[in-house]
TIVEXVO-64753 format. One record per residue: y, x, z of N, C-alpha, C, O, CB in turn. Coordinates in steps of 0.02 Angstrom, whole numbers, padded with zeros to 5 digits, always signed. Glycine has a CB too. Example, Ala and Ser with C-alpha at 12.3 -4.5 7.8 and 13.67 -1.06 7.14 Angstrom:
! residues 2
-00284+00660+00390-00225+00615+00390-00165+00660+00390-00166+00712+00423-00224+00565+00452-00112+00642+00354-00053+00684+00357+00002+00645+00394+00057+00670+00402-00030+00704+00286
This chain:
! residues 169
-01106+00681+00157-01150+00651+00109-01209+00698+00097-01199+00756+00080-01113+00635+00042-01269+00673+00107-01329+00713+00098-01370+00685+00041-01375+00624+00032-01370+00716+00162-01398+00729+00003-01444+00707-00050-01512+00695-00019-01536+00735+00021-01447+00761-00108-01544+00641-00038-01609+00625-00011-01663+00636-00063-01665+00602-00114-01611+00553+00013-01706+00683-00051-01766+00695-00090-01757+00695-00165-01702+00703-00191-01815+00644-00074-01812+00685-00200-01813+00687-00273-01783+00625-00304-01770+00624-00364-01885+00695-00297-01771+00573-00264-01744+00511-00292-01672+00519-00316-01648+00480-00357-01748+00455-00241-01638+00569-00290-01569+00579-00310-01520+00533-00276-01461+00533-00294-01563+00572-00383-01542+00494-00229-01497+00448-00193-01463+00486-00137-01490+00532-00107-01536+00387-00164-01402+00465-00123-01361+00496-00071-01356+00450-00011-01350+00389-00018-01291+00514-00098-01360+00479+00048-01348+00441+00109-01272+00435+00117-01236+00484+00110-01381+00475+00172-01250+00375+00133-01178+00363+00141-01167+00330+00209-01200+00282+00227-01149+00318+00084-01119+00359+00246-01099+00330+00310-01025+00312+00305-00984+00353+00284-01112+00379+00369-01008+00252+00324-00939+00229+00322-00930+00174+00373-00979+00151+00403-00919+00206+00251-00869+00153+00383-00854+00097+00427-00833+00039+00382-00786+00046+00343-00798+00115+00481-00868-00017+00387-00852-00075+00346-00835-00133+00393-00876-00154+00434-00912-00094+00298-00775-00159+00385-00751-00215+00426-00758-00200+00500-00776-00244+00540-00789-00278+00408-00744-00137+00518-00744-00117+00588-00811-00097+00616-00815-00078+00675-00717-00171+00629-00864-00100+00576-00930-00082+00599-00958-00023+00561-00954-00021+00499-00978-00143+00592-00987+00026+00597-01019+00082+00561-01076+00056+00519-01117+00016+00542-01044+00136+00611-01079+00079+00457-01133+00058+00411-01160+00119+00376-01125+00168+00366-01106+00005+00359-01223+00115+00358-01257+00168+00320-01293+00137+00261-01314+00079+00264-01306+00209+00365-01301+00176+00210-01338+00152+00152-01354+00210+00107-01336+00267+00121-01300+00098+00115-01386+00196+00052-01402+00246+00002-01377+00223-00065-01377+00164-00081-01478+00259+00000-01355+00272-00105-01328+00255-00171-01346+00309-00221-01347+00369-00206-01252+00246-00168-01359+00286-00282-01365+00333-00338-01297+00366-00347-01246+00337-00329-01389+00296-00404-01296+00426-00375-01232+00461-00383-01178+00422-00422-01119+00431-00409-01243+00526-00416-01198+00379-00469-01150+00343-00511-01140+00270-00489-01107+00232-00524-01173+00344-00582-01167+00251-00431-01160+00182-00407-01087+00169-00387-01057+00209-00351-01207+00168-00348-01061+00113-00411-00992+00094-00394-00989+00068-00322-01038+00041-00296-00966+00042-00443-00931+00075-00292-00921+00049-00224-00932-00026-00223-00960-00052-00175-00850+00066-00199-00910-00061-00274-00920-00134-00277-00994-00151-00275-01014-00197-00239-00888-00164-00341-01035-00115-00312-01107-00128-00312-01139-00109-00245-01184-00143-00221-01141-00089-00369-01116-00055-00215-01141-00034-00150-01127-00088-00097-01171-00105-00058-01110+00033-00129-01065-00113-00097-01047-00164-00048-01089-00227-00058-01114-00257-00010-00973-00181-00054-01097-00248-00120-01133-00310-00135-01208-00303-00126-01240-00344-00094-01117-00333-00205-01237-00251-00156-01310-00246-00161-01342-00206-00104-01398-00222-00084-01328-00216-00226-01309-00156-00080-01338-00116-00026-01320-00144+00043-01361-00143+00089-01315-00044-00031-01258-00170+00050-01236-00194+00115-01236-00270+00120-01225-00298+00174-01168-00168+00130-01247-00305+00065-01251-00378+00066-01185-00414+00076-01184-00471+00099-01298-00399+00120-01130-00382+00059-01063-00412+00065-01041-00439-00003-01012-00402-00043-01011-00360+00093-01056-00501-00015-01045-00529-00082-00974-00554-00094-00961-00581-00148-01093-00585-00093-00929-00547-00047-00860-00569-00056-00822-00527-00106-00774-00551-00137-00824-00568+00010-00842-00465-00116-00810-00422-00165-00839-00439-00233-00898-00428-00246-00821-00346-00149-00797-00466-00277-00821-00488-00343-00807-00435-00396-00760-00395-00389-00788-00554-00363-00848-00435-00447-00839-00389-00503-00824-00430-00564-00865-00471-00586-00903-00343-00513-00765-00420-00592-00745-00457-00651-00749-00415-00713-00796-00419-00752-00675-00484-00643-00698-00374-00723-00691-00338-00786-00726-00269-00786-00741-00243-00840-00619-00328-00801-00739-00242-00728-00768-00175-00721-00724-00120-00751-00748-00066-00767-00836-00173-00752-00660-00134-00759-00612-00085-00786-00550-00078-00742-00504-00042-00761-00592-00104-00856-00549-00111-00685-00493-00106-00639-00433-00148-00659-00379-00139-00632-00472-00036-00634-00441-00193-00706-00385-00232-00732-00377-00299-00696-00320-00319-00683-00395-00244-00806-00432-00333-00680-00426-00401-00655-00411-00406-00581-00383-00456-00559-00490-00438-00669-00428-00355-00542-00413-00355-00470-00462-00392-00426-00455-00391-00365-00347-00384-00460-00513-00424-00454-00561-00463-00414-00599-00419-00365-00620-00444-00312-00610-00498-00460-00608-00356-00380-00648-00311-00338-00607-00275-00285-00633-00231-00251-00683-00261-00381-00543-00291-00278-00499-00255-00233-00523-00261-00160-00535-00316-00135-00428-00280-00239-00530-00204-00128-00544-00199-00057-00493-00150-00028-00452-00123-00065-00619-00174-00043-00494-00140+00037-00451-00089+00066-00493-00029+00086-00544-00035+00120-00412-00118+00127-00471+00029+00064-00503+00092+00082-00452+00130+00124-00399+00149+00100-00525+00134+00018-00470+00142+00186-00425+00174+00234-00357+00139+00235-00304+00171+00238-00416+00248+00217-00358+00073+00232-00298+00032+00238-00259+00020+00174-00210-00017+00175-00254+00062+00286-00280+00049+00120-00244+00042+00056-00287+00004+00006-00347+00015+00001-00225+00110+00028-00256-00041-00033-00295-00077-00084-00324-00029-00135-00291+00018-00157-00250-00130-00119-00386-00041-00154-00419+00001-00204-00466-00043-00245-00496-00090-00219-00459+00060-00170-00473-00028-00308-00518-00063-00352-00588-00035-00341-00602+00022-00360-00497-00058-00427-00632-00074-00312-00699-00051-00296-00742-00040-00358-00794-00007-00354-00734-00101-00250-00721-00067-00415-00759-00055-00477-00740+00011-00509-00771+00033-00558-00747-00112-00526-00688+00044-00483-00667+00109-00511-00684+00167-00465-00670+00224-00481-00592+00108-00524-00713+00151-00408-00728+00202-00358-00804+00208-00349-00839+00157-00343-00694+00186-00290-00828+00268-00348-00899+00278-00336-00913+00269-00261-00871+00285-00219-00922+00348-00360-00971+00244-00246-00991+00234-00176-00989+00300-00138-00968+00302-00080-01061+00203-00171-01011+00354-00169-01012+00419-00135-00941+00443-00117-00933+00483-00071-01047+00472-00178-00891+00420-00153-00821+00437-00137-00797+00404-00073-00748+00426-00043-00776+00418-00195-00831+00352-00053-00812+00315+00007-00841+00345+00071-00826+00321+00126-00833+00242+00001-00882+00395+00065-00913+00428+00123-00860+00443+00176-00809+00475+00162-00949+00493+00103-00872+00419+00237-00827+00432+00293-00765+00388+00295-00725+00394+00341-00805+00502+00291-00757+00344+00247-00697+00301+00243-00706+00238+00285-00761+00220+00305-00682+00282+00171-00650+00206+00296-00650+00139+00327-00635+00089+00271-00583+00094+00238-00597+00135+00386-00679+00042+00262-00673-00008+00209-00663-00076+00241-00697-00093+00289-00736-00008+00162-00616-00114+00214-00610-00184+00235-00619-00228+00174-00585-00219+00123-00541-00198+00270-00665-00275+00180-00677-00324+00127-00649-00391+00151-00626-00396+00207-00753-00329+00108-00653-00440+00109-00629-00507+00128-00667-00533+00188-00639-00571+00228-00635-00556+00069-00730-00514+00195-00768-00537+00253-00738-00512+00319-00748-00543+00371-00841-00513+00247-00702-00457+00316-00672-00428+00376-00602-00455+00392-00570-00432+00439-00667-00355+00369-00580-00504+00353-00513-00532+00364-00512-00590+00413-00459-00613+00432-00483-00553+00298-00570-00614+00432-00574-00669+00481-00557-00643+00550-00558-00583+00563-00646-00701+00481-00540-00689+00593-00527-00672+00663-00593-00654+00697-00647-00666+00670-00493-00732+00701-00589-00624+00756-00649-00603+00793-00699-00660+00802-00759-00649+00800-00628-00576+00862-00673-00721+00813-00717-00778+00826-00743-00811+00761-00777-00862+00764-00680-00830+00867-00726-00781+00704-00750-00807+00640-00704-00857+00606-00717-00878+00550-00815-00839+00649-00649-00876+00640-00602-00922+00608-00562-00884+00554-00558-00823+00555-00554-00953+00661-00534-00922+00509-00496-00892+00454-00435-00856+00480-00403-00878+00528-00476-00946+00404-00419-00800+00448-00358-00763+00464-00297-00800+00435-00304-00849+00399-00361-00692+00436-00238-00776+00452-00176-00809+00432-00170-00816+00356-00152-00870+00332-00116-00770+00459-00184-00764+00319-00180-00769+00245-00231-00820+00219-00215-00860+00175-00193-00700+00213-00291-00817+00245-00342-00864+00223-00323-00936+00239-00334-00981+00199-00410-00847+00255-00295-00947+00298-00272-01014+00317-00218-01039+00269-00219-01096+00248-00245-01014+00390-00171-00995+00252-00117-01014+00207-00144-01031+00138-00121-01079+00106-00065-00957+00201-00193-00993+00114-00224-01008+00049-00258-01076+00051-00254-01114+00003-00275-00953+00030-00290-01090+00105-00324-01155+00112-00272-01212+00113-00279-01262+00079-00368-01157+00175-00220-01203+00154-00169-01255+00162-00133-01270+00096-00116-01327+00082-00118-01233+00214-00122-01218+00055-00085-01226-00008-00130-01235-00069-00107-01236-00126-00040-01166-00018-00195-01242-00057-00243-01250-00112-00232-01194-00163-00227-01206-00223-00235-01319-00146-00230-01132-00138-00213-01074-00179-00275-01043-00212-00273-00985-00233-00179-01022-00138-00328-01081-00217-00386-01057-00254-00421-01117-00284-00418-01173-00259-00433-01017-00208-00454-01103-00338-00496-01154-00368-00567-01128-00372-00608-01145-00330-00469-01175-00439-00582-01086-00420-00650-01060-00423-00661-01007-00369-00718-00997-00347-00665-01030-00492-00608-00973-00348-00612-00924-00294-00633-00854-00315-00637-00810-00272-00660-00948-00243-00647-00844-00378-00671-00778-00400-00621-00722-00387-00641-00668-00366-00688-00780-00475-00558-00735-00398-00506-00684-00389-00481-00679-00318-00448-00630-00300-00449-00698-00435-00495-00729-00277-00462-00737-00212-00473-00679-00165-00425-00657-00132-00487-00800-00180-00533-00652-00160-00546-00597-00113-00503-00537-00129-00476-00505-00083-00621-00577-00116-00496-00521-00193-00455-00464-00212-00381-00476-00197-00346-00431-00174-00463-00448-00285-00358-00536-00211-00288-00553-00197-00274-00549-00122-00224-00521-00101-00271-00623-00224-00319-00577-00082-00310-00575-00010-00309-00503+00016-00270-00487+00060-00366-00615+00025-00353-00461-00010-00354-00391+00012-00289-00355-00004-00263-00317+00036-00413-00354-00022-00262-00369-00063-00198-00338-00082-00141-00365-00039-00100-00327-00014-00183-00350-00156-00139-00431-00030-00085-00462+00010-00088-00439+00083-00036-00428+00113-00089-00537+00006-00147-00432+00110-00155-00410+00179-00122-00342+00189-00084-00332+00237-00230-00407+00199-00136-00295+00145-00105-00228+00150-00030-00232+00137+00009-00198+00170-00138-00179+00100-00010-00273+00090+00060-00283+00072+00101-00307+00132+00155-00281+00145+00065-00333+00014+00075-00358+00167+00110-00385+00225+00105-00340+00286+00148-00343+00330+00084-00453+00241+00055-00298+00290+00050-00251+00345+00107-00200+00340+00134-00178+00391-00018-00214+00345+00125-00184+00279+00179-00136+00266+00247-00167+00280+00291-00134+00307+00176-00112+00193+00256-00230+00261+00321-00265+00269+00308-00340+00269+00285-00368+00219+00371-00245+00212+00322-00372+00324+00309-00444+00331+00360-00487+00293+00347-00546+00282+00309-00463+00405+00416-00459+00275+00471-00498+00245+00472-00487+00169+00519-00456+00143+00538-00478+00276+00422-00511+00135+00417-00502+00062+00450-00561+00026+00444-00618+00046+00344-00495+00041+00484-00544-00028+00516-00596-00068+00467-00624-00119+00414-00595-00132+00580-00568-00104+00486-00681-00148+00444-00710-00201+00437-00661-00259+00383-00655-00288+00474-00776-00226+00490-00626-00277+00487-00578-00331+00438-00522-00316+00399-00503-00359+00557-00548-00344+00439-00497-00254+00392-00443-00236+00320-00468-00237+00275-00433-00259+00409-00416-00166+00309-00529-00214+00242-00558-00214+00218-00567-00286+00161-00550-00301+00241-00626-00177+00261-00592-00329+00241-00602-00399+00226-00534-00432+00180-00529-00473+00297-00638-00439+00264-00483-00415+00251-00416-00442+00182-00392-00420+00144-00365-00460+00305-00367-00420+00166-00401-00356+00100-00381-00331+00045-00419-00368-00005-00390-00389+00095-00394-00255+00056-00484-00377+00005-00526-00409-00004-00509-00483-00054-00528-00513+00024-00599-00402+00043-00474-00512+00036-00455-00583-00024-00409-00593-00047-00400-00650+00100-00421-00609-00050-00380-00540-00109-00338-00544-00174-00377-00533-00227-00347-00526-00105-00283-00494-00169-00443-00531-00228-00485-00519-00228-00541-00571-00177-00574-00583-00228-00515-00447-00286-00551-00600-00292-00605-00649-00326-00665-00616-00381-00660-00589-00333-00582-00711-00291-00722-00619-00319-00785-00596-00312-00833-00655-00257-00846-00679-00281-00813-00531-00368-00859-00677-00367-00903-00735-00364-00976-00716-00362-01020-00759-00428-00891-00778-00363-00991-00651-00367-01061-00629-00301-01089-00603-00283-01146-00621-00419-01067-00576-00265-01052-00563-00212-01083-00523-00142-01082-00554-00101-01124-00537-00208-01049-00459-00128-01036-00599-00060-01030-00624-00015-00993-00575+00045-00987-00588-00031-01098-00639-00042-00969-00520-00009-00926-00470+00041-00962-00425+00057-00935-00372+00027-00871-00505+00066-01020-00443+00117-01054-00403+00092-01066-00332+00128-01051-00284+00137-01120-00435+00032-01092-00325+00006-01105-00258-00010-01040-00221-00006-01038-00159-00057-01149-00262-00029-00988-00257-00042-00923-00225+00023-00895-00197+00024-00869-00141-00074-00874-00276+00077-00899-00235+00142-00874-00212+00164-00915-00151+00188-00886-00102+00195-00878-00268+00157-00980-00154+00177-01023-00097+00136-01005-00035+00164-01002+00020+00166-01097-00114+00072-00993-00043+00030-00974+00014+00051-00906+00042+00053-00896+00102-00044-00971-00007+00067-00859-00002+00089-00793+00020+00155-00797+00058+00163-00765+00110+00095-00745-00039+00202-00835+00032+00266-00844+00067+00256-00876+00135+00287-00855+00184+00314-00886+00024+00213-00926+00138+00197-00960+00201+00165-00911+00250+00183-00909+00309+00151-01020+00189+00117-00873+00227+00083-00824+00270+00132-00772+00296+00129-00753+00355+00026-00789+00232+00178-00749+00253+00229-00702+00276+00271-00731+00332+00285-00697+00382+00274-00682+00218+00290-00794+00325+00330-00828+00378+00289-00834+00442+00315-00823+00497+00352-00899+00354+00225-00851+00436+00182-00856+00495+00174-00789+00529+00175-00785+00590+00113-00884+00475+00166-00736+00491+00158-00669+00519+00222-00647+00554+00220-00616+00607+00140-00618+00463+00280-00662+00524+00344-00644+00556+00352-00682+00622+00374-00654+00672+00403-00659+00509+00333-00746+00622+00337-00786+00683+00291-00759+00737+00309-00755+00796+00320-00860+00668+00231-00740+00717+00183-00710+00763+00212-00646+00793+00206-00634+00853+00116-00696+00727+00243-00605+00751+00274-00543+00775+00330-00556+00825+00336-00521+00875+00301-00502+00716+00370-00606+00810+00427-00621+00855+00405-00650+00922+00440-00645+00971+00476-00671+00820+00346-00681+00924+00320-00709+00986+00281-00657+01027+00262-00670+01084+00275-00768+00971+00269-00599+00997+00230-00547+01033+00273-00506+01079+00248-00461+01112+00195-00501+00985
């Protein structure tokens, strides 16, 4: 991280959704704001700005992180995955996204990117998650629209699809 001139902005280099990216940030700029305003990735939403709602969740070096609690300069050299990076190479929806669509697991969609980011890491760790484990994970995300039932159903379905994909590989 280098300081640039009298402006006090820092040059930041990181990998976002598999692509090297560069930008500049004020020392106190949040990662969520950097992703949205400097890199143009609007899928990361900012809800509470206190790390409570989970809408801003992205993956930093493969682990879920609240982008509203992390400074952009802290992400220097990291690999970030946002919801935009969850699609397949050809732009089609990934397995989790397909399951959410099939089960109507979103309404306004504000919380969805954060939930998908958390579930993606969750299933990468263990494809055989129980409903109880999924509900526990979701307790860190606030969704005011769905009541979570369809989100849990989509997550269970995605887990089954991922296990099937693994067994066919």
